[in-house]
N, C-alpha and C positions, 0 to 999 in steps of 0.2 A: 334450298334454305331448309334447316331442320327442325322440328317441335322437338325445344329439349329441355328436360327436367333439372335443377339443380335444389338438393336441398342440402342446407347444414354453408352459410356465409361466413367464416368466421375467419382467423387472418391467411388458412388455406384459402379456403372455399371461394371468397368473396372477387380473390384477382382470377383467380381460375373460371370462374361465372364470367367474371367482365369478358377473357379473353374471347368467350365461345359468344360472347352477343356482336362485342369486333368484329367477331368473324359471319357475322354476318346471318346467326339463325337467331328465330325466335326463342327465347330461352325465359321457361316459368321458373320462380323464385318462391324458397319458403325457406325457415328459416327459426328457429325458437328465440333469437334476440331480435329478429325482425329484418325484413329487407331495408338493404342502406340507398341513403334518395339518389348515391351518385349513380348506383345498377337500375333505378328503374332512369332514372334520369339520359342513363346511356340507350335505353331500348329494353332493357328487362322489363319482365311482367310479374307483380309478386301476385302470392296464392294466399287465401287463408291457411290451409292444410296440407299434407305429403298428398289425399286422396286428389283433390283437387288438381294438383300438378302433375299425378299422374294419368287422370282423367283427360289431361291436355295433350300430352308429353308421348312422345313416341319411343324417348333413347329417358333415364331418369337414373339421373346421377345422384348420388349421396356422399356427402365429405363429412362425416361427424366425430367427435373424440373417441371411443370406445364402444366396444361388442353391445353391449344394455343398450347405447343410444340407437344404434343399427335397428336391431331387434325392433326398439321401440318405434322409430321412425318406419320402422317397414308392414310394421304387422296391428299398430294400438291401431284404436278405435279414430277413424279421418285417417289413416294411414295409407304408404302408398299403395298397397295388396289392393285396399278395400278399388281405388279406382283402374287397378288395371283391366285390361281387356285380350285380348289373346296375341300375343304378335309382338306385344313390346319386348323393352330391355331392357335389364336393371345393372346402373353398375355400382355399385360399394367401393368408392376409390378411400376409405378410410380404412384407416392401421388396426384390424381386429384380427381376433381368432381364427387361426385357420379350419379349427374344426367345426367351431359354431357356423363358420363361411359355410360352411358343406352342406350343410341341415336349410340356411338361409333358402340355398338355392336350389335342395329339394323341393323347399316349401313354393318359392315363384316358381319354380318350369312346372309344377302343379297346375299351376294358374294358365297352364302356356306361353310362360313367358320366358322369356332368357335370363342368364343371369351369368354377369362379371365381376369377379374381384380383380379390383385393379389400384391400390395402395401405389402411392408414390414415393419418391425421394426427393431431397432438393431443401426442401423448407420455405420458409416465408418468400427467401430468395426467390430461388427456384421457382415458387409459386407466381413471381410477380415478375420477371424475365420467358415463364413460361416455356421453362427450362429443363421441364420434373424429368427423371425417370421414373417412370411406369410398367409397373411390373403386372401382367395379368393373366388372371386365369380362367378358363370358359373355352367355349366351344372355336372352332375354326370362323364359322361363320358370323356368328355374333363380334368377334373381333373384328371382323373384312367389315362390317358395320359400320362400329366406331370408329374404327380409329383414324379416321378425318377428324373427328373429335379429339380425339387422343390429342393429335398432331397439332392440333391449338394453343395445348397447355404444356408440352411437354416435347423431348428429343429424343432420349435414348425409351424406346415401345418394344416389349419385348411380352412374348404369350409365350409364358414360361409352362403353360401346359392345363391343366383343366381345373375346375373349379374347388378353389383352395392352396391351389400351387401360386398361385400370388399371392396371397397372403405369407404362405410357408417363405418364399424368397425373401418379402419385406421384414421378416421375422429373421434370416438369417444376416441380412443389410445390418437389422440396429445389432445385432452382435458384434460384425464386424465394427459398426462405426464405437460402439461404447468402448470394444474391446482396442481398439487405436487411440482414442482419447485417453484411453489411461496409461498407454503405452508414452506418448506423447508428453501426458503429464509427468511420470517419471523421469521420461531422459531431460527432460526440459528443467525439472528441480533439483536434480541431480548435478547439472551444470552450475544450474545459479548456485547452489550450495559450495558446493569447488571453487568458485571465485571465478565460473567461467561469465563471459556477460550471455542470457539466455539468446535477447533477441540474436544476435549474431551465431550462436548456435546453430538456430533455426534458418538462418536464410544461409548457414554452411552447409547443412544438412537436407534443403528443399534442392542441392544438386545433385545428391545421393541415391543411394539404393531406397536409402528410408524415406524419400518425399512421401507425399501424400496427399490431397485434399485436407483428411483432417489436420497436420500438421501446416499446411496454407492457412487453412483457417481459421481453427481452433489455437493452434500454438499460438498464432498473431493475439488472439482471445485474451490467452494467458499470458501473456507478455504484456501485453497494454495494460491488463486485469479491467476484462471489457466481459462484464456477466447477466448482459441483460439480453434476454432471450429475442432471436434466435429461436432455437427449441428448447422447449421448458423440461428441463430435470424432471418433474411430476409426468411429464406423457414419457419421457423415453422408460421411465420407470414402468410402465406399463408396459411398453413393449417389451423389455428384458422379462416381464413376471409371463409375457404370453410366450415366449420363448424358451424359461424353465419350468414351467405349467406342460409344455407339449410335449417339452421333453423326455420330463418325468414319464408322462404317456407312454411314450413310446422305448421306454428305458435307454436315455440315452445322456449321458454326463455329459455338464457343463460347466466344469467349475471353474475357471474365468471368467464365464457370465456372471454365474452365482459373488464373484470375485464383485465385479463393477458393480451387480445392485448393490452390494455392503455397501458400497462406496457414495453411491448414491444418496443410502439409506442415512449416513453419518452425514452430509449435506444436509438433506431435509429436515434433521435433527438440528442443524443449525441456524433454520429457515430460510433455508436454499430450493426450495421446493419452484419456485420460479424462474432459480436462476436459467441462464441457455446450461446446455449439459458440459458444453468445456469447463465449468465451474466445477466438475469431478476433482480438479485440480486444488482444489480447496481442503478435500479430505486428506490429500495425500500431505495437503504442507500442513495440514493439522497434526499431524503423526511424525510430521517431521522438525515441527516448532519454525518450519522458516518457507518464508514467499516469495516463490521467485523474485529479482530484482533487487530482493533485501542483500545488504552489505553481510556476509559470511564474520 
């Protein structure tokens, strides 16, 4: 049984922490919005601050929305860094800037502690099912120590490289997801306006080379007009901002990523920041003056 800290108990963090509790570990909990009673009823231990979590746990996991939130959780007054002692491991499972991640790791290393960046893919469904993909950056030794905890939360767990490489992998993931959502949206919109049944087109494509998890899950959302999140557009916008800002710094052009970001921007302008990211198709539909499933 390990002493594990978990900070950030939102739509993803809460079920992830729950799996650690069910796995038999002592889990010390803290969250800006408070600790849910279901987690304490299951055996989790609520803490008043990140500092308290770090004092009591040997592995401290953070799962918060964005780069500034991670910095605040780690380095603010009563934050994690103030409660660390030599030999502990900090694991950030948020999706944040790869560049800032490297700086956070250096600051934690200077305290005599290890740092892993371990962002996830799989969304709320994967968090609840403990089937997340976990992309890790850090040392082999720290990864080996934390891997049994990762295995309680996910299935596909890969040490990608050093600090920052886990976050870089997650940014690459979000580029692929956004571009594939756009491609599926274009294809189903084209098929529907051409007079075909978009649901049957999707079904046919699922058996061929165009098949993908995005076509399966988000294609169905587009056909059924089901855009409750899931993964909110505003969060995917944040991830694409990370991609575009990082690309600018390293001198890489990401033209189709930029296009997807503009489509997300159009959705937000129509009140869609909280739509599921499959709702990107609505921006395409606005340009076509046609909705999937509508009669041509």
